[in-house]
C-alpha positions in Angstrom: 0.0 0.0 0.0 1.3 3.5 -0.8 2.3 5.7 2.0 0.4 9.0 1.3 -0.5 10.6 -1.9 1.5 12.8 -4.2 1.4 16.6 -4.0 0.4 18.4 -7.2 3.0 17.7 -9.9 3.8 19.3 -13.3 1.8 17.3 -15.9 4.7 16.1 -17.8 4.0 13.3 -20.3 5.4 11.8 -23.4 4.0 13.3 -26.6 1.2 11.3 -28.1 2.1 9.2 -31.1 -1.5 8.9 -32.2 -5.0 10.1 -31.3 -7.0 7.7 -29.1 -10.6 8.3 -28.4 -11.1 7.8 -24.7 -7.5 8.3 -23.9 -6.6 9.6 -20.5 -4.4 12.6 -21.3 -7.1 15.0 -20.2 -7.6 13.2 -17.0 -4.1 13.5 -15.8 -4.7 16.7 -13.9 -7.5 15.0 -12.0 -5.4 11.9 -11.4 -2.2 13.7 -10.3 -3.1 14.2 -6.6 -4.0 10.5 -6.3 -0.8 9.1 -7.9 2.0 7.5 -5.9 4.8 9.8 -4.8 7.5 7.4 -5.9 7.8 5.1 -8.8 5.8 1.8 -8.3 7.8 -1.3 -8.3 5.5 -2.7 -11.0 2.8 -1.4 -13.2 0.1 -3.3 -15.1 -2.3 -1.8 -17.7 -4.6 -4.5 -19.2 -6.4 -2.0 -21.6 -3.4 -0.2 -23.0 -5.0 1.9 -25.7 -3.0 5.1 -25.9 -1.2 4.3 -22.6 -1.4 7.9 -21.4 -1.0 7.2 -17.7 2.1 5.0 -18.4 3.5 7.9 -20.5 2.9 10.3 -17.6 4.6 8.1 -15.1 7.6 7.8 -17.4 7.9 11.5 -18.1 7.4 12.6 -14.5 10.3 10.5 -13.2 8.2 7.7 -11.8 8.6 4.9 -14.4 7.8 1.7 -12.7 10.5 -1.0 -12.2 8.6 -3.5 -14.3 5.8 -2.7 -16.8 3.2 -4.9 -18.5 0.9 -3.3 -21.1 -1.8 -5.5 -22.6 -4.7 -5.2 -25.0 -6.8 -7.6 -27.0 -6.2 -5.4 -30.0 -3.3 -7.2 -31.7 -2.8 -4.5 -34.3 -2.2 -1.9 -31.6 0.1 -4.1 -29.7 2.0 -5.0 -32.9 2.5 -1.2 -33.4 4.0 -0.8 -29.9 6.2 -3.8 -30.5 7.6 -2.3 -33.8 8.2 1.0 -32.1 10.0 -0.7 -29.2 12.0 -3.3 -31.0 12.4 -2.2 -34.7 12.3 1.6 -34.7 14.8 2.1 -37.5 13.0 -0.1 -40.0 9.7 1.3 -38.8 10.8 4.9 -39.5 12.2 3.9 -42.9 8.9 2.5 -43.8 6.8 5.4 -42.6 8.9 8.2 -44.2 7.6 7.6 -47.7 4.0 7.7 -46.6 4.7 11.0 -44.7 6.5 12.6 -47.7 3.6 11.7 -50.0 1.0 13.0 -47.6 2.9 16.3 -47.2 3.1 16.9 -50.9 -0.6 16.5 -52.0 -3.8 18.4 -51.6 -6.9 17.6 -49.7 -8.7 15.7 -52.6 -5.6 13.7 -53.3 -5.2 12.9 -49.6 -8.7 11.4 -49.4 -8.0 9.2 -52.4 -4.6 8.3 -51.0 -5.9 7.4 -47.6 -8.5 5.0 -48.9 -5.9 3.4 -51.2 -3.6 2.9 -48.1 -6.5 1.5 -46.2 -7.4 -1.0 -48.9 -3.7 -2.1 -49.1 -3.7 -2.6 -45.3 -6.9 -4.7 -45.5 -5.3 -6.8 -48.2 -2.3 -7.8 -46.1 -2.3 -11.4 -44.8 -2.0 -11.9 -41.1 1.8 -12.2 -41.1 2.2 -9.1 -43.2 -0.1 -7.0 -41.0 1.8 -8.1 -37.9 5.2 -7.1 -39.5 7.0 -3.9 -39.0 6.0 -2.9 -42.5 2.3 -3.5 -41.7 2.6 -1.6 -38.5 4.1 1.3 -40.3 1.1 1.4 -42.7 -1.2 1.2 -39.7 0.6 4.1 -38.1 0.1 6.2 -41.3 -3.6 5.4 -41.2 -4.0 6.2 -37.6 -2.2 9.5 -37.9 -4.4 10.6 -40.8 -7.8 9.1 -39.8 -10.8 10.6 -38.2 -10.4 11.9 -34.6 -8.7 8.9 -33.0 -11.7 6.7 -33.2 -10.9 3.0 -33.8 -13.6 1.6 -36.1 -13.9 -1.7 -37.9 -16.3 -2.9 -40.5 -17.1 -6.1 -42.5 -14.9 -5.1 -45.4 -11.9 -4.6 -43.1 -12.2 -8.2 -41.7 -12.1 -6.8 -38.2 -9.0 -4.6 -38.8 -8.7 -0.9 -38.4 -11.3 0.7 -40.7 -11.8 4.3 -39.6 -12.5 6.9 -42.4 -10.1 9.6 -43.4 -9.7 12.5 -41.0 -9.1 16.2 -41.5 -7.1 16.6 -44.7 -6.5 20.4 -44.7 -3.7 20.4 -42.1 -0.4 21.4 -43.8 2.7 19.2 -43.8 3.3 15.6 -42.9 2.2 13.5 -39.9 5.4 11.8 -38.9 6.7 12.8 -35.4 10.1 11.2 -35.1 11.0 12.7 -31.8 7.9 11.4 -30.2 8.4 7.9 -31.6 12.0 7.9 -30.3 10.8 8.9 -26.9 8.2 6.1 -26.8 10.7 3.6 -28.1 13.0 4.4 -25.2 10.1 4.3 -22.7 9.0 0.9 -24.0 12.3 -0.8 -23.5 11.9 -3.7 -21.1 8.1 -3.4 -21.2 6.1 -6.7 -21.5 3.6 -6.3 -24.3 0.8 -8.8 -24.2 -2.0 -9.3 -26.7 -4.5 -10.8 -24.3 -7.5 -10.1 -22.2 -7.3 -9.0 -18.6 -8.5 -12.4 -17.3 -5.2 -14.1 -18.2 -3.0 -11.6 -16.3 -1.9 -11.7 -12.7 -0.4 -8.6 -11.2 3.0 -8.8 -9.5 2.9 -8.4 -5.7 2.3 -4.8 -4.7 1.8 -3.6 -8.3 -0.1 -0.5 -9.4 -2.8 -1.7 -11.8 -4.8 0.7 -14.0 -7.8 -0.5 -15.9 -9.4 1.7 -18.6 -11.9 -0.7 -20.3 -14.5 0.2 -22.9 -17.0 2.3 -21.0 -20.7 1.6 -20.3 -23.0 3.8 -22.3 -20.2 4.7 -24.6 -20.2 6.3 -28.0 -16.6 5.1 -28.7 -16.2 2.4 -31.3 -13.9 -0.5 -30.4 -13.1 -3.7 -32.2 -14.7 -5.8 -29.5 -17.8 -5.5 -27.3 -17.7 -5.2 -23.5 -21.1 -5.7 -21.9 -22.2 -5.5 -18.2 -21.3 -9.1 -17.6 -17.7 -8.3 -18.7 -17.7 -5.2 -16.5 -18.7 -7.3 -13.5 -16.0 -9.8 -14.3 -13.5 -7.0 -14.5 -14.5 -5.7 -11.1 -14.1 -9.1 -9.6 -10.6 -9.4 -11.2 -9.6 -6.0 -9.8 -10.8 -7.0 -6.3 -8.8 -10.3 -6.6 -5.6 -8.5 -7.6 -6.0 -6.3 -4.6 -6.8 -9.0 -2.1 -4.5 -11.7 -3.3 -1.6 -9.7 -4.8 -1.6 -6.7 -2.6 -2.0 -4.5 -5.6 -3.3 -1.0 -5.7 -6.0 -1.1 -8.4 -7.6 1.8 -10.3 -10.6 1.1 -12.5 -12.0 3.9 -14.7 -15.4 4.1 -16.2 -18.3 6.6 -16.6 -21.3 7.4 -14.5 -24.4 6.0 -16.2 -26.7 7.1 -13.3 -28.1 3.6 -12.6 -25.9 2.7 -9.6 -24.3 -0.2 -11.5 -20.8 0.2 -10.1 -21.9 1.3 -6.7 -23.7 -2.1 -6.4 -20.9 -4.3 -7.7 -17.8 -2.4 -6.4 -19.1 -1.2 -3.1 -15.7 -2.0 -1.5 -13.9 0.5 -3.7 -13.3 4.2 -3.0 -15.1 6.2 -5.6 -13.7 9.4 -7.2 -15.8 11.5 -9.6 -14.6 14.0 -12.2 -16.8 16.2 -14.5 -15.8 15.9 -18.2 -17.1 16.9 -21.6 -16.7 14.4 -24.5 -16.1 16.2 -27.8 -15.1 13.1 -29.7 -15.5 9.3 -29.5 -18.1 9.4 -26.7 -20.1 12.3 -28.1 -23.9 12.2 -28.1 -25.4 11.2 -31.4 -28.2 13.6 -32.7 -30.3 13.9 -35.8 -27.8 16.4 -37.2 -24.7 14.5 -36.3 -22.9 14.6 -32.9 -22.6 17.1 -30.1 -20.4 17.5 -27.1 -21.7 15.5 -24.2 -21.1 16.4 -20.5 -20.5 13.4 -18.3 -19.0 12.2 -15.1 -15.9 10.0 -15.0 -15.6 7.4 -12.3 -12.4 6.2 -10.8 -12.8 3.2 -8.4 -9.8 2.5 -6.2 -8.8 -0.5 -4.2 -5.8 0.3 -2.0 
């Protein structure tokens, strides 16, 4: 168990390498007073996504001694693996995409994006999992719509998000950010797996950011109330059996669901406004949606 909470700290974090709807960068200011004062011995994040909290711990001088990042999204974990273990080849593969994007206009960018996406969908499993496949995925993620991960029947379950804003000048490649992430990911265990298969090291800090209830974000897999309840039980078990400090994020749906199944946790609530991903769908499109973020803590 941690001895005390951290005082307010500068919100240093690694620069994002891609947009991720539902990412926790905007929550770091709210989380900061609750974070450990010193680097945890071990850190486990079973729903890695954009890994914003891991990035913050690294940049603020509290990188854990051992780190496990997991996600059921094999494409995403393959991208992290390429950045961590084959950065030189990865950058060589991305640069031509970046140069092409920087030199064409908005109409050509739309055509190019969908050609890239079709090429990505046409890769076999081994090609998609390669550094070359991950480089193409990175190009798509950097030029797609608003960090929303969508799939469709034509994509065979792979990344299928439409093109994003095409009027921004220049390229999309951020080499300095990728190099910083490559360094941070050294020694990190990367698992393509569900949370159920993971056991936290003794005394670890565990952070779970699953797909939310009542969410407008599109993920490649569903996560219903039964899954939420299974996750709560898993969090409780990591705390009781492994002595872990466990954080579980979600959103307030107003039905008392989490209050009933996680009554032994300490609840923190933070007001937020979703402008992407979890926005409210209306007849005219989407609009910003005020909401309340939940943070359940077992410590």
